[in-house]
TORTIFI-497935 format. One record per atom (N, C-alpha, C): residue in three letters; x, y, z. Coordinates in steps of 0.2 Angstrom, whole numbers, plus 2048, in hexadecimal, padded with zeros to 3 digits. Example, Ala and Ser with C-alpha at 12.3 -4.5 7.8 and 13.67 -1.06 7.14 Angstrom:
ALA8427E4827;ALA83E7EA827;ALA8427F0827;SER8407F5823;SER8447FB824;SER840800827;
This chain:
MET318FE590D;MET314FE4917;MET31AFDE915;ARG319FDA911;ARG31EFD4915;ARG321FD7917;LEU324FD9911;LEU32BFE0913;LEU32EFDF917;LEU327FE4919;LEU32AFEA922;LEU32AFE4928;VAL327FDE929;VAL328FD992B;VAL32CFD892D;THR332FD5924;THR337FD1925;THR33DFD6929;ALA33BFDB925;ALA343FE0927;ALA341FE4932;ILE33CFE4934;ILE339FE393A;ILE33EFDD93E;THR33BFD893B;THR33EFD293F;THR345FD093E;PHE34BFD0938;PHE34EFD1936;PHE351FD893E;ALA34FFDE93F;ALA354FE0945;ALA352FE0948;VAL34DFDB94B;VAL34BFD9954;VAL350FD5954;THR352FD1950;THR354FCD951;THR35EFCE952;MET35EFD294C;MET366FD394B;MET368FD8953;GLY362FDC954;GLY362FE095C;GLY364FDE964;GLY35FFD8960;GLY364FD2965;GLY366FCD968;LEU36AFCB961;LEU372FCA961;LEU374FCF962;PHE377FD4960;PHE378FD8963;PHE37AFDA96A;LEU373FD896E;LEU374FDC974;LEU374FD597A;PHE376FCD975;PHE377FC8978;PHE380FC8979;GLU37FFC9975;GLU38AFC9972;GLU38CFCE978;ASN389FD5978;ASN38FFD997D;ASN38AFD6982;TYR385FD6986;TYR385FD498D;TYR389FD0991;GLN38DFD5995;GLN391FD1999;GLN392FD19A0;THR391FCF9A4;THR392FD19A8;THR398FD19AE;THR396FD19B3;THR39DFD69B6;THR3A2FD39B8;PRO3A9FD39B5;PRO3AEFCF9B8;PRO3AEFCC9C0;GLN3B0FC79C4;GLN3B1FC79CA;GLN3B4FC89C9;GLU3BAFCB9CF;GLU3BFFCE9D0;GLU3C5FC89D1;LEU3C9FCA9CF;LEU3CFFC49D5;LEU3D3FC79D4;ASN3D3FC49DE;ASN3D8FC99E3;ASN3DCFC19E1;TYR3E3FC19DC;TYR3E7FBB9E0;TYR3EAFBE9E7;ALA3EEFC09EB;ALA3F0FC49EF;ALA3ECFC09F5;LYS3E6FC29F4;LYS3DFFC09FA;LYS3DFFBC9FA;LEU3DEFB59F3;LEU3DFFAE9F5;LEU3E5FAC9F7;ILE3EAFAD9F6;ILE3F0FA99F8;ILE3F0FAB9FF;SER3F1FB0A02;SER3F0FB1A09;SER3EAFABA0C;GLU3E4FAAA0C;GLU3E2FA6A0D;GLU3E2F9FA0C;LEU3E7F9DA08;LEU3E9F97A05;LEU3ECF97A0B;GLN3EFF9BA0C;GLN3F9F99A12;GLN3F4F99A19;GLN3EEF9CA19;GLN3EFF9DA20;GLN3E8F94A21;THR3E7F92A1B;THR3DEF8EA1D;THR3E5F87A20;ASN3E7F85A26;ASN3EAF7FA28;ASN3E6F77A27;THR3E8F76A23;THR3E8F71A1B;THR3F1F6EA1C;PRO3F1F69A1F;PRO3F7F65A20;PRO3F7F63A1A;SER3FFF66A18;SER403F64A13;SER408F5DA16;THR407F57A12;THR40FF54A10;THR414F52A0A;SER416F54A0C;SER41EF56A08;SER423F4FA0A;PRO426F4FA03;PRO428F4AA03;PRO42DF48A08;GLN42EF43A08;GLN435F40A0E;GLN43DF3EA0A;LEU440F3EA0C;LEU447F3AA07;LEU449F36A0B;THR44AF30A09;THR44CF2DA0E;THR453F28A09;LYS459F27A0E;LYS45EF27A0B;LYS45DF1CA09;ALA45FF1DA03;ALA45DF16A00;ALA464F11A03;PRO468F0EA05;PRO46FF09A05;PRO471F089FF;VAL47AF0CA00;VAL47FF0A9FB;VAL481F079FD;LYS482F029F7;LYS486EF99F5;LYS48FEFE9F1;THR491EFC9F7;THR49BEFF9F3;THR49EEF99F6;THR4A1EF99F0;THR4A6EF29ED;THR4AEEF49EF;GLN4B0EEE9F5;GLN4B9EF09F5;GLN4BCEEC9F1;THR4C2EF09EF;THR4C4EF19E9;THR4CAEEE9EC;ASN4CEEE89EA;ASN4D3EE49EE;ASN4DDEE89EC;LYS4DDEEB9EF;LYS4E4EF09EB;LYS4EDEED9EA;GLN4EAEE69EC;GLN4EFEDE9EB;GLN4ECEDB9E3;ALA4E9EDD9E0;ALA4E7EDA9D9;ALA4ECEDA9D9;PRO4EFED09D4;PRO4F5ED09CD;PRO4F3ED49C7;ALA4F6ED69C4;ALA4F3EDA9BD;ALA4EEED59BC;SER4F0ED29B9;SER4ECECB9B4;SER4E4ECE9B8;LYS4E4ED09BF;LYS4DDED39BF;LYS4DAED79BE;LEU4E1EDD9BD;LEU4DFEE29B9;LEU4DBEE69B3;ALA4DCEE49B1;ALA4DAEE39A8;ALA4D5EDC9A7;PRO4D0EDE9A6;PRO4CCED69A4;PRO4CCED399E;SER4CCECE99D;SER4CDECA99B;SER4C7ECC993;PRO4C9EC898F;PRO4C0EC9988;PRO4BEEC698A;ALA4BFEC098C;ALA4B6EBD98E;ALA4B1EC0993;SER4BBEC1998;SER4B4EC59A0;SER4B1ECC99C;THR4B3ED0998;THR4B1ED4995;THR4A9ED8994;GLY4A5ED0991;GLY49FECF98E;GLY49CED2996;SER49EECF99C;SER499ECC9A3;SER49AED49A6;LEU4A0ED69A3;LEU4A1EDC9A7;LEU49DEE49A5;GLN49CEE299E;GLN498EE999B;GLN491EE799C;ALA490EDE99E;ALA489EDE99F;ALA484EDF9A6;ALA48BEE09A8;ALA48DEE59B1;ALA48BEE89AF;VAL490EEE9AF;VAL48CEF59AC;VAL487EF59A8;SER484EF29A3;SER47EEF79A1;SER478EF29A6;GLY478EEE9A7;GLY471EEA9AB;GLY46DEE69A6;SER470EE59A1;SER46FEDC99C;SER474EDC99B;PRO477ED6998;PRO478ECE997;PRO478ED398F;GLN47EED498D;GLN482ED6986;GLN488ED2984;PRO488ED0981;PRO48EEC8981;PRO492ECF97B;LEU498ECF978;LEU49CED6976;LEU49EED196E;PRO4A0ED296B;PRO4A1ECF965;PRO4A7ECF964;SER4ABEC7961;SER4AFEC8962;SER4B2EC695A;ALA4B8EC7958;ALA4B9EC7950;ALA4B4EC094D;ALA4B7EBD953;ALA4B5EB5950;ALA4ADEB4951;ASN4ABEB9953;ASN49FEB9952;ASN49FEBD94B;HIS4A1EBE944;HIS4A0EC4944;HIS4A1EC193C;ILE49EEC2935;ILE49DEBF92F;ILE49DEC492B;TYR4A4EC5927;TYR4A7EC8923;TYR4A2EC891B;HIS4A2ECE917;HIS4A0ECD913;HIS4A4ED390E;THR4A4ED2907;THR4A5ED4901;THR4A6ED38FC;SER4A5ED68F7;SER4A2ED28F0;SER4AAECE8EB;SER4A8ECE8E9;SER4AFECA8E5;SER4AFECC8DC;ALA4ADED48DE;ALA4ACED68D6;ALA4B3EDB8D9;SER4B7EDC8D0;SER4BFEDC8D2;SER4BDEE58D3;GLN4BAEEB8D2;GLN4BAEF28D5;GLN4BAEF38DC;ALA4B6EEB8E3;ALA4B4EEC8E7;ALA4B9EEE8E9;LYS4BBEF28F3;LYS4C0EFA8F4;LYS4BFEF68FA;TYR4B8EF28FD;TYR4B6EF1905;TYR4B4EEC907;TYR4B6EEA90C;TYR4B1EE4911;TYR4ABEE5917;TYR4A6EE1918;TYR4A2EE391D;TYR4A2EDD921;CYS4A2EE3927;CYS4A0EDB92E;CYS49AEDC92E;ASP496ED5930;ASP490ED592E;ASP48CEDB935;THR490EDE93C;THR48BEE593C;THR48BEE9937;ASP48FEED934;ASP48EEF192C;ASP489EEE927;SER484EF4926;SER47BEF1926;SER47DEF391A;ASP485EF391B;ASP484EF7913;ASP48AEEF910;TRP488EEC912;TRP48AEE6911;TRP485EE390D;LYS480EE4910;LYS477EE390C;LYS475EE7906;ASN47AEE9900;ASN47DEED8FD;ASN47EEEC8F6;LEU481EE58F7;LEU489EE28F3;LEU482EDC8EE;SER485EDE8EA;SER483ED98E5;SER481ECF8E8;LYS47AECE8E5;LYS47DEC88EA;LYS47FEC08E5;ALA47FEC38DF;ALA481EC08DB;ALA487EBE8DC;ASN48DEC58DF;ASN492EC88DF;ASN497EC28E6;LEU492EC68EB;LEU493EC68F6;LEU495EBC8F7;LYS49CEC08FC;LYS49FEB88F9;LYS4A0EBA903;GLN49FEB6907;GLN49DEB6910;GLN4A5EB2910;PHE4A8EB3918;PHE4ADEB191D;PHE4ACEB2924;SER4ACEAB926;SER4AEEAE92E;SER4B3EB2932;SER4B9EB592E;SER4BCEBA931;SER4C0EBC92D;SER4C1EC092C;SER4C4EC892B;SER4CCEC4928;ASP4CFEC192C;ASP4D4EBF929;ASP4D6EB9923;GLU4CEEB8923;GLU4CCEB391F;GLU4CCEB5916;LEU4C9EBA918;LEU4C7EBE911;LEU4CBEC3910;LEU4CFEC1915;LEU4D8EC8912;LEU4D8EC190D;VAL4DCEBD90E;VAL4DEEBA90B;VAL4DCEBA905;SER4D5EB9902;SER4D4EB88FB;SER4D1EBE8F8;TYR4D1EC58FB;TYR4D1ECB8F7;TYR4D4ED08FD;PRO4DCECF8FA;PRO4E1ED4901;PRO4E0EDC900;SER4DCEDF8FC;SER4DFEE48F9;SER4D4EE98FD;ARG4D3EE6900;ARG4CCEE7904;ARG4CDEE8909;THR4C9EEF90C;THR4CAEF4912;THR4C2EF2917;LEU4C3EF191C;LEU4BEEF3922;LEU4BEEF991E;HIS4B2EF591E;HIS4B1EFF91D;HIS4AEF00924;GLU4AAEFE926;GLU4A8EFF92D;GLU4AAEFA933;PRO4ADEFD937;PRO4B0EF993B;PRO4A8EF7941;CYS4ACEF0944;CYS4A7EEB946;CYS4A6EF094B;ARG49EEEC94E;ARG49CEF0956;ARG49DEEA958;
């Protein structure tokens, strides 16, 4: 008897779940053409962005400038780069770099301080110089690994 009650309860439960899963409401018809025409007919004011002209700064160049004024000097190149990039960034000159090399006899290269490969040199053999000319006096067969930036 308990088995019969359990079977009937199971059947009713499964039937209810089946009906619940398959119950569908009628879908609303979506008529996009009608929706678009209703939106176009509404009299809501639309605001479109208005373009405004910003003043344009122009610079006049002197056509009779002497030749020395046409090519920037190395000292003024940093200020020229700062004006172009928008932030002051002085250009490094050769005198501002530190050059590194190894005193090992098999070493081929010397490195500028902007080339991070110099950090791989042995600290026991590491030699530093304030100019490439000074380095090449002591180690004339060395070549620059990567140009200074």
